[in-house]
C-alpha positions as CSV (number, residue, x, y, z in Angstrom):
1,M,127.8,47.1,132.6
2,D,130.9,45.2,133.7
3,S,133.8,44.6,131.3
4,Y,134.8,41.1,130.2
5,D,137.9,39.5,131.8
6,L,139.9,37.6,129.2
7,S,141.3,35.4,131.9
8,A,137.9,34.4,133.1
9,A,136.8,30.8,132.7
10,A,133.2,31.8,131.9
11,P,132.4,32.2,128.2
12,L,131.7,35.5,126.6
13,A,128.2,36.0,125.1
14,A,128.5,37.9,121.8
15,R,126.9,38.7,118.4
16,V,128.9,37.7,115.3
17,V,129.6,40.7,113.0
18,R,131.6,41.4,110.0
19,W,134.7,43.6,110.5
20,G,136.1,44.3,107.1
21,K,137.2,41.0,105.7
22,F,137.3,39.4,109.2
23,W,134.7,37.8,111.4
24,A,134.4,39.6,114.8
25,L,132.5,39.2,118.0
26,E,130.5,42.1,119.5
27,P,130.1,41.4,123.2
28,L,126.6,41.5,124.6
29,F,125.5,43.1,127.8
30,V,129.1,44.1,128.8
31,D,131.0,47.3,128.1
32,E,133.8,45.8,126.0
33,R,135.5,46.1,122.6
34,Q,135.1,43.7,119.7
35,Y,137.3,40.6,119.3
36,L,138.4,38.8,116.2
37,V,137.2,35.2,115.8
38,A,139.9,32.6,116.2
39,K,140.0,29.4,114.0
40,G,139.2,26.0,115.4
41,G,135.8,26.8,116.8
42,K,132.2,26.8,115.5
43,R,131.9,28.3,112.1
44,P,130.9,32.0,112.3
45,R,127.7,33.3,110.6
46,R,126.6,36.9,110.6
47,D,124.2,37.8,113.5
48,D,124.6,34.5,115.3
49,I,124.4,34.8,119.1
50,V,127.3,32.7,120.4
51,L,129.4,31.8,123.4
52,A,133.2,32.2,123.0
53,V,136.3,31.6,125.1
54,P,139.8,33.2,124.9
55,A,142.2,31.9,122.3
56,K,145.7,32.9,121.1
57,H,146.6,36.4,119.9
58,N,143.8,38.1,121.9
59,R,141.1,36.4,119.8
60,M,138.0,34.4,120.8
61,R,137.0,30.9,119.7
62,I,133.3,30.2,119.3
63,I,132.3,27.1,121.4
64,E,128.5,27.3,121.1
65,V,125.8,28.9,118.9
66,L,122.8,29.8,121.0
67,G,120.7,31.0,118.0
68,D,120.6,34.0,115.7
69,A,119.8,37.6,116.4
70,N,116.1,37.1,115.7
71,D,115.8,34.4,118.3
72,L,114.5,35.9,121.6
73,R,115.3,32.9,123.6
74,A,118.9,32.9,122.4
75,I,119.4,36.5,123.4
76,L,117.9,36.0,126.8
77,R,120.2,33.0,127.3
78,A,123.1,35.2,126.3
79,L,122.0,37.7,128.9
80,L,122.1,35.0,131.6
81,Y,125.6,33.9,130.5
82,A,126.8,37.5,130.5
83,E,125.5,38.0,134.1
84,G,126.8,34.6,135.3
85,I,123.4,33.0,135.9
86,D,123.5,29.2,135.6
87,E,120.6,27.6,133.9
88,A,121.7,24.0,134.6
89,F,122.1,22.2,137.9
90,S,125.1,20.1,138.8
91,P,124.9,16.3,138.8
92,A,125.2,16.3,142.6
93,V,122.2,18.6,142.9
94,L,120.1,16.6,140.5
95,A,121.1,13.4,142.2
96,E,119.9,14.7,145.6
97,A,116.7,15.9,144.0
98,A,116.0,12.5,142.6
99,T,116.3,10.9,146.0
100,V,113.8,13.3,147.7
101,V,111.0,13.4,145.2
102,G,109.9,9.8,145.9
103,R,109.3,10.4,149.6
104,P,105.8,9.2,150.4
105,V,103.4,12.0,151.6
106,A,101.3,11.1,154.7
107,A,99.6,12.7,157.6
108,D,101.3,10.5,160.2
109,D,104.5,12.5,160.5
110,G,103.0,15.1,162.9
111,R,101.1,17.0,160.2
112,I,97.6,18.3,160.6
113,D,95.4,16.8,157.8
114,L,93.6,19.7,156.0
115,R,92.6,17.8,152.9
116,Q,89.0,18.2,153.7
117,L,89.2,22.0,153.3
118,A,88.1,23.6,150.1
119,T,91.5,24.9,148.8
120,F,92.7,26.7,145.8
121,T,95.7,28.5,144.2
122,I,95.6,31.7,142.2
123,D,98.6,32.3,139.9
124,P,99.5,33.7,136.5
125,E,98.5,31.6,133.4
126,T,102.0,30.4,132.8
127,A,103.1,29.7,136.4
128,K,104.5,26.2,137.3
129,D,105.7,26.8,140.8
130,Y,102.7,27.1,143.1
131,D,104.1,28.3,146.4
132,D,100.9,29.2,148.1
133,A,97.3,28.0,148.4
134,I,94.3,29.5,150.3
135,S,91.4,28.1,152.3
136,I,88.8,30.3,153.9
137,E,85.7,29.6,156.1
138,R,83.1,31.7,157.8
139,E,82.4,31.4,161.5
140,G,79.5,33.7,162.1
141,D,80.7,37.1,161.2
142,A,84.4,36.1,161.5
143,Y,86.7,34.7,158.9
144,R,89.1,31.8,159.4
145,V,91.8,31.9,156.7
146,Y,94.4,29.2,156.0
147,V,97.5,30.3,154.1
148,H,99.2,27.1,153.0
149,I,102.8,27.5,151.9
150,A,104.8,24.7,150.3
151,D,107.0,23.0,152.9
152,V,110.2,23.1,150.9
153,S,112.2,22.4,154.1
154,A,110.8,18.9,154.2
155,Y,112.7,18.2,151.0
156,V,115.7,20.5,151.1
157,E,117.9,19.7,154.1
158,S,120.1,22.3,155.5
159,G,123.7,21.9,154.3
160,G,122.9,19.4,151.5
161,A,123.6,19.9,147.8
162,L,120.1,21.3,147.1
163,D,120.4,23.7,150.0
164,T,123.9,24.8,149.0
165,E,122.8,25.5,145.4
166,A,119.6,27.3,146.5
167,R,121.7,29.5,148.9
168,R,124.1,30.3,146.1
169,R,121.3,31.2,143.6
170,T,119.2,33.0,146.3
171,A,116.2,33.3,144.1
172,S,114.5,32.2,140.8
173,V,115.0,34.5,137.8
174,Y,111.9,35.2,135.8
175,L,112.4,36.2,132.1
176,P,109.6,36.9,129.6
177,L,109.9,33.5,127.8
178,F,111.2,31.2,130.6
179,A,112.4,31.1,134.2
180,V,115.6,29.9,135.8
181,P,114.4,28.2,139.0
182,M,116.2,28.3,142.4
183,L,115.5,24.6,142.8
184,P,115.4,21.9,140.1
185,D,112.1,21.3,138.3
186,E,111.6,18.0,140.1
187,L,111.0,20.2,143.2
188,S,110.0,23.6,142.1
189,A,107.4,22.4,139.5
190,G,107.0,18.9,141.0
191,V,106.8,17.6,144.6
192,C,106.9,21.1,146.3
193,S,104.4,22.8,143.9
194,L,100.9,22.8,145.3
195,K,99.3,21.2,142.3
196,P,95.6,20.5,142.2
197,G,94.4,17.0,143.1
198,E,97.7,16.0,144.7
199,D,98.6,15.6,148.4
200,R,101.2,18.1,149.3
201,R,103.3,19.0,152.4
202,A,102.7,22.5,153.6
203,V,103.3,24.9,156.4
204,T,100.0,26.6,157.3
205,V,99.4,29.9,158.9
206,E,95.9,29.9,160.3
207,L,94.4,33.3,160.9
208,V,91.1,34.4,162.4
209,F,89.8,37.8,161.6
210,S,86.8,39.7,162.9
211,A,84.0,41.0,160.7
212,E,86.0,44.3,160.5
213,G,89.2,42.5,159.4
214,E,91.0,42.8,162.8
215,K,93.3,39.8,163.5
216,R,92.1,37.9,166.5
217,H,94.1,34.6,166.4
218,V,97.1,33.1,164.6
219,E,98.5,29.6,164.6
220,F,101.3,27.9,162.7
221,Y,101.8,24.2,162.0
222,R,102.9,21.6,159.4
223,S,100.0,20.3,157.4
224,L,98.9,18.0,154.6
225,I,96.8,19.7,152.0
226,R,95.2,19.0,148.6
227,S,94.4,21.8,146.3
228,D,91.0,21.5,144.7
229,A,91.5,24.1,141.9
230,R,94.3,25.8,140.1
231,L,92.9,29.2,139.3
232,T,94.3,32.0,137.3
233,Y,94.2,35.8,138.0
234,G,92.3,36.4,134.8
235,A,89.6,33.9,135.5
236,V,89.2,35.0,139.1
237,D,88.9,38.7,138.0
238,E,86.2,37.7,135.5
239,F,84.3,35.9,138.2
240,L,84.6,38.7,140.7
241,A,83.7,41.4,138.1
242,Q,80.3,39.5,137.7
243,G,79.7,39.9,141.4
244,G,80.1,36.2,142.0
245,A,76.6,35.5,140.6
246,E,77.3,32.9,138.0
247,W,80.6,31.4,136.9
248,P,81.2,28.1,135.1
249,L,84.3,27.5,137.1
250,A,85.0,24.1,135.6
251,D,85.3,25.7,132.1
252,L,87.6,28.5,133.2
253,A,90.0,26.7,135.7
254,D,91.7,23.4,136.4
255,V,89.1,22.2,138.9
256,V,89.7,18.7,140.3
257,G,87.1,16.1,139.7
258,T,86.3,14.1,136.6
259,R,82.6,13.6,137.2
260,P,80.4,16.6,136.3
261,A,78.6,16.4,139.7
262,A,81.9,16.5,141.5
263,R,83.2,19.3,139.4
264,S,80.1,21.3,140.0
265,R,80.2,20.8,143.7
266,V,83.9,21.8,144.0
267,G,83.3,24.7,141.7
268,S,80.4,26.0,143.8
269,A,82.4,25.7,147.0
270,I,85.4,27.5,145.6
271,A,83.2,30.2,144.1
272,E,81.5,30.9,147.5
273,R,84.9,31.1,149.2
274,L,86.3,33.5,146.5
275,T,83.5,36.0,147.4
276,W,84.4,35.6,151.1
277,A,88.1,36.1,150.3
278,Q,87.3,39.2,148.3
279,E,85.3,40.7,151.2
280,L,88.0,40.1,153.7
281,A,90.8,41.2,151.4
282,G,89.0,44.5,150.9
283,K,88.8,45.1,154.7
284,L,92.5,44.2,155.2
285,R,93.5,46.5,152.4
286,Q,91.4,49.4,153.9
287,R,93.0,48.8,157.3
288,R,96.5,48.7,155.8
289,F,96.2,52.1,154.1
290,A,94.5,53.5,157.2
291,R,97.5,52.6,159.4
292,G,99.7,54.5,156.9
293,A,101.0,52.0,154.3
294,L,102.1,53.6,151.1
295,Q,99.9,53.4,148.0
296,I,102.3,52.8,145.1
297,G,101.3,50.7,142.1
298,S,103.5,48.8,139.7
299,F,103.3,48.5,135.9
300,E,105.2,45.3,135.0
301,P,104.6,43.9,131.5
302,E,102.6,40.7,130.9
303,Y,103.5,38.9,127.7
304,R,101.7,36.7,125.1
305,F,103.7,34.3,123.0
306,N,102.7,31.9,120.2
307,E,103.5,28.2,120.1
308,H,106.9,29.0,118.4
309,G,108.0,31.2,121.3
310,E,107.5,34.4,119.3
311,I,106.2,37.4,121.1
312,E,102.7,38.4,120.1
313,G,101.7,41.1,122.6
314,A,102.3,42.7,125.9
315,V,100.1,44.6,128.3
316,P,100.9,46.4,131.6
317,R,100.1,44.1,134.6
318,L,97.8,46.4,136.6
319,E,96.5,45.8,140.1
320,S,93.3,43.8,140.0
321,E,90.9,42.3,142.6
322,S,92.5,38.8,142.3
323,H,96.0,40.2,142.8
324,N,94.8,42.3,145.7
325,L,93.2,39.2,147.3
326,I,96.4,37.2,147.2
327,E,98.5,40.1,148.2
328,E,96.6,40.9,151.3
329,F,96.6,37.2,152.5
330,M,100.3,36.9,151.8
331,L,101.1,40.2,153.6
332,A,99.1,39.0,156.6
333,A,100.9,35.6,156.8
334,N,104.3,37.3,156.4
335,A,103.6,39.8,159.1
336,A,102.2,37.1,161.5
337,V,105.4,35.0,161.1
338,A,107.6,38.1,161.6
339,D,105.7,39.0,164.8
340,F,106.1,35.5,166.1
341,L,109.9,35.4,165.5
342,V,110.4,38.8,167.1
343,H,108.5,37.7,170.1
344,H,110.6,34.5,170.3
345,H,113.9,36.4,169.9
346,D,114.5,36.4,166.2
347,G,116.4,33.6,164.4
348,G,115.2,34.4,160.9
349,I,115.8,36.9,158.1
350,Y,113.6,40.0,158.1
351,R,112.5,42.2,155.2
352,V,113.7,45.7,156.3
353,H,112.5,49.0,154.9
354,E,114.0,51.9,156.9
355,P,112.2,55.2,157.0
356,P,113.5,58.0,154.7
357,E,115.5,60.9,155.9
358,A,114.2,64.5,156.1
359,R,116.4,65.7,153.2
360,S,114.8,63.0,151.0
361,A,111.3,64.1,151.9
362,E,112.3,67.8,151.3
363,G,113.9,67.0,148.0
364,L,110.9,65.0,146.8
365,L,108.4,67.7,147.8
366,D,110.5,70.4,146.1
367,K,110.4,68.3,142.9
368,M,106.7,67.8,143.1
369,E,106.1,71.5,143.7
370,D,108.2,72.3,140.6
371,L,106.0,69.9,138.6
372,G,102.8,71.6,139.8
373,V,101.8,68.8,142.1
374,P,100.0,69.9,145.4
375,T,102.2,68.8,148.4
376,P,101.4,68.4,152.1
377,P,102.9,70.8,154.6
378,F,106.4,70.0,155.7
379,P,109.2,71.8,157.7
380,G,111.7,73.1,155.3
381,D,114.8,72.0,157.1
382,E,116.5,69.0,158.8
383,S,114.4,69.4,162.0
384,A,111.4,67.4,160.7
385,S,110.5,64.5,163.0
386,A,110.1,60.9,161.9
387,R,106.3,61.3,162.3
388,Q,106.3,64.4,160.0
389,I,108.4,62.6,157.4
390,A,106.2,59.6,157.4
391,Q,103.0,61.8,157.1
392,A,104.5,63.6,154.2
393,F,105.2,60.5,152.2
394,R,101.9,58.9,153.1
395,R,99.8,61.9,152.2
396,L,101.6,62.3,149.0
397,S,101.1,58.6,148.1
398,E,97.4,59.0,148.8
399,M,97.2,62.2,146.7
400,L,99.1,61.1,143.6
401,P,96.4,58.8,142.1
402,R,93.8,61.6,142.3
403,V,96.2,64.2,140.9
404,T,97.3,62.0,138.0
405,A,93.7,61.1,137.1
406,R,92.6,64.7,137.3
407,E,95.4,66.2,135.3
408,K,96.0,63.3,133.0
409,R,99.8,63.4,133.5
410,G,102.4,61.8,135.7
411,R,100.7,58.4,136.1
412,L,104.1,56.7,135.9
413,A,106.6,59.4,136.6
414,F,105.2,60.8,139.8
415,P,105.0,57.4,141.7
416,Q,108.6,56.7,140.4
417,L,109.8,59.9,141.9
418,L,108.3,58.9,145.3
419,L,109.9,55.5,145.1
420,R,113.3,56.9,144.3
421,A,113.1,59.1,147.4
422,L,112.6,56.0,149.6
423,K,115.4,53.8,150.9
424,Q,115.8,50.5,149.3
425,A,114.3,47.5,151.1
426,Y,116.8,44.7,152.1
427,Y,117.2,41.5,154.0
428,G,118.7,41.6,157.5
429,P,118.9,39.4,160.6
430,K,117.5,42.1,162.9
431,N,114.0,43.5,162.6
432,V,113.7,47.3,162.3
433,G,110.3,47.5,160.8
434,H,108.9,48.1,157.3
435,F,108.2,51.7,156.5
436,G,106.3,51.1,153.2
437,L,103.9,48.7,154.8
438,A,103.7,50.5,158.1
439,V,104.2,47.4,160.2
440,P,106.6,46.9,163.1
441,A,107.9,43.7,161.7
442,Y,107.9,42.0,158.3
443,L,109.7,39.2,156.5
444,H,109.3,36.9,153.4
445,F,107.7,33.6,154.2
446,T,105.3,32.8,151.4
447,S,107.6,31.9,148.5
448,P,110.2,29.3,149.6
449,I,110.2,27.6,146.2
450,R,111.7,30.7,144.6
451,R,113.3,32.8,147.4
452,Y,116.0,31.5,149.8
453,P,115.2,33.9,152.6
454,D,111.7,32.4,152.8
455,L,113.3,28.9,153.2
456,V,115.5,30.2,156.1
457,V,112.4,31.7,157.7
458,H,110.5,28.4,157.4
459,R,113.3,26.5,159.2
460,A,113.5,29.2,161.9
461,L,109.8,29.1,162.5
462,L,109.6,25.3,162.6
463,A,112.5,25.2,165.0
464,K,110.8,27.7,167.4
465,L,107.6,25.5,167.2
466,G,109.6,22.3,167.9
467,L,108.5,20.9,164.5
468,G,111.9,20.3,163.0
469,G,113.8,22.8,161.1
470,D,117.0,24.5,162.4
471,E,118.2,27.9,163.5
472,L,121.3,29.6,162.2
473,G,123.6,31.9,164.2
474,E,123.4,35.6,163.8
475,A,126.7,35.8,161.8
476,E,125.5,33.2,159.3
477,L,122.1,34.9,159.0
478,D,123.8,38.2,158.4
479,E,126.0,36.7,155.7
480,I,123.0,35.1,154.0
481,A,120.9,38.2,154.2
482,G,123.6,40.3,152.7
483,A,124.2,37.9,149.8
484,C,120.5,37.7,149.1
485,S,120.1,41.5,149.1
486,V,123.0,41.9,146.6
487,Q,121.7,39.1,144.4
488,E,118.1,40.5,144.5
489,R,119.3,43.8,143.0
490,R,121.3,41.9,140.4
491,I,118.4,39.8,139.4
492,A,116.1,42.8,139.2
493,K,118.5,44.4,136.8
494,I,118.6,41.2,134.7
495,E,114.8,41.0,134.6
496,L,114.4,44.6,133.6
497,L,116.9,44.2,130.8
498,A,115.2,41.0,129.7
499,D,111.9,43.0,129.5
500,D,113.7,45.7,127.4
501,V,114.8,43.0,124.9
502,A,111.4,41.3,124.7
503,L,109.6,44.6,124.3
504,A,112.1,45.7,121.6
505,F,111.2,42.5,119.6
506,L,107.5,43.4,119.9
507,L,108.0,47.0,119.0
508,E,110.0,46.1,115.9
509,K,107.2,43.7,114.9
510,I,104.6,46.4,115.4
511,L,106.6,49.0,113.4
512,Y,107.0,46.6,110.5
513,Q,103.2,46.1,110.5
514,R,102.2,49.7,111.0
515,G,105.1,51.4,109.3
516,W,108.1,53.3,110.8
517,E,106.3,56.6,110.4
518,A,103.8,55.6,113.2
519,T,103.7,57.9,116.2
520,F,102.8,57.1,119.8
521,E,101.4,58.9,122.8
522,G,103.9,58.8,125.6
523,E,104.8,60.1,129.0
524,I,108.2,61.5,130.1
525,V,109.3,59.2,132.9
526,S,112.9,60.3,133.5
527,V,115.1,63.3,132.7
528,I,118.9,63.3,132.4
529,A,121.3,65.9,131.0
530,S,121.5,64.1,127.7
531,G,117.8,63.5,127.1
532,L,114.4,62.1,128.0
533,F,113.2,58.6,128.7
534,V,109.7,58.3,127.4
535,H,107.2,55.5,128.2
536,F,104.9,55.1,125.2
537,G,102.5,52.7,123.5
538,G,101.3,51.3,126.8
539,T,104.4,49.2,127.6
540,F,107.4,50.5,125.7
541,E,110.2,52.8,126.8
542,G,112.8,54.6,124.7
543,F,115.4,57.4,124.9
544,L,114.9,60.8,123.2
545,P,118.3,62.6,122.9
546,A,118.3,66.2,123.9
547,R,120.3,67.1,120.8
548,S,117.3,66.0,118.7
549,L,114.9,68.5,120.3
550,P,114.3,71.3,117.8
551,G,114.6,75.0,118.1
552,D,116.9,75.5,121.1
553,Y,119.7,74.1,123.2
554,F,118.1,72.1,126.1
555,A,119.7,71.6,129.5
556,E,118.6,69.8,132.7
557,N,117.2,72.1,135.4
558,I,118.6,72.2,138.9
559,L,116.0,69.8,140.4
560,G,116.3,67.3,137.5
561,T,112.6,67.6,136.7
562,A,112.8,69.0,133.2
563,L,114.9,69.9,130.2
564,V,114.7,73.6,129.6
565,G,115.4,75.5,126.4
566,Q,118.1,78.1,127.2
567,R,116.6,80.7,124.8
568,T,112.9,79.9,124.6
569,Q,112.5,78.5,128.1
570,R,110.4,75.6,126.5
571,R,110.2,72.9,129.2
572,Y,109.9,69.1,128.8
573,R,108.9,68.0,132.3
574,L,108.6,64.7,134.1
575,G,105.1,63.4,133.7
576,D,104.2,65.5,130.7
577,P,102.5,63.8,127.8
578,L,104.7,63.6,124.6
579,R,104.0,62.2,121.2
580,V,107.0,60.4,119.8
581,Q,108.3,58.5,116.8
582,V,110.7,55.6,116.8
583,V,114.0,56.2,115.1
584,R,115.9,53.0,115.9
585,V,115.4,49.7,117.6
586,D,118.1,47.3,118.6
587,H,116.2,44.2,119.8
588,V,119.5,42.4,120.8
589,T,120.3,45.0,123.4
590,G,116.8,46.3,124.0
591,K,117.7,49.9,123.2
592,V,115.1,52.2,121.6
593,E,115.9,55.7,120.2
594,L,113.1,58.2,119.8
595,A,112.5,61.6,118.2
596,L,109.6,64.0,118.0
597,P,107.3,63.3,115.1
598,G,108.7,64.5,111.8
599,A,112.2,64.7,113.1
600,A,112.8,60.9,112.8
601,A,114.5,59.4,109.8
602,V,112.8,56.3,108.4
603,A,114.6,53.3,109.8
């Protein structure tokens, strides 16, 4: 973590603690010493989460109380302050937003009217910013897919206050309890969001696929759409799990239409199209993996809160049919726009994922072999060709799900090892392909409400089509791409830390219910010299110090795959199951300390 600069204008986020007979501030999310509280500010109370500014004699004056240490929202807001993320928009930005939200929506501005198509969105239960909507029709054995993306560029003019602020923020930040949008709510959750039953401006990618899922035709244009249903991933999964036979759609989703007959008609149309979409998405997915795309899942937590904003539960967000459906259509649209811009000599921002180097592949395979994972053949030196490197990664990504299922270990750790061996994806003005997806060109187009590179791509595409928009020079594109890449990594760190905090709140709640003597099945997901990181209880993660491991002195092996007892040769390996007990939880920082059962003191 960064240290706090006393000369900085930004306030310090801190927890109020007692320091002998004095009140002191313990800085949050920065590596910094404590400060004494100066007089003249808000009255200090133990465990308050506060903002403070420098005062005389190297002290800090409290200017705002965000809440107390048991208030999750207060701690998440403190995290945002510590990382310099602004929640509020300036008066100039809000004033410009107010002027654009009232623009009438009509089909007479060169847009193609697609309101007659059966159209739907699929999003998480709590989503407000609906970037994308889908329509699909059958034409004999072929599929005609319409991927409608919110036309944010129709409201956010290049160089204006809204655009300048979106460019500075680069993306929305999603925390467990709330989000910090890239654009004001009037746009992100208002006129740009593809809400059901409301006419909306969109940019549509129209794709025709053969019965086998081969792309035959693509077209881009500005459109006017009206979503018929706001569906959720859970509801769609329930429907698809039943084989599409019967589904009271009106009871499970926000289907437009007040009369029962209208709701039934719309529901039937959407239900039929969901089965078509599932069919096509399955074919697109098969083709993607057949051409060599990596198969790596993610395990992000999905939260449940009560009406008071208190966390009630969390489950890993696993891949599902509804997620796969949306993913395949978004990937197809993104790749189609990338191909178009490459053919028309760039002008946008690409999503670049360079292939790994031979030494990364060799290091990964050495680690997998040490962990007892079967590995594909690979030259043991730097002479490996790009093709051999790609084949090694792709075969390993295909094998890992089978290996982890068969051996019941490494479900999280082994894919993470593979990910760490890959280069990090980034934004750039020049296309060099996307290794992970195995496509010659790729970019982000489908989320302009929440990602600035997508908005830049929209403008570039529309300019190439002669439909408005504007193109930026390569130097400016390079500057934007670099800033977005840096901020993307920063936001990812913030979101991970926010997850740690929220899960620590939940874990503490569970322990007070079950008792601190409770034990959990876990998996070793990371090894460092000082200890083990263990994923446990389905969604939690904690640190088990090496010094607490009994019976020996444990040190990290050369490959970094295990802690090994120097006398007994007892090994704690990546991916191994391990039962643990919680020693300590600090829900303010999200840190969890673990021990082996029986070695933990009661908290």
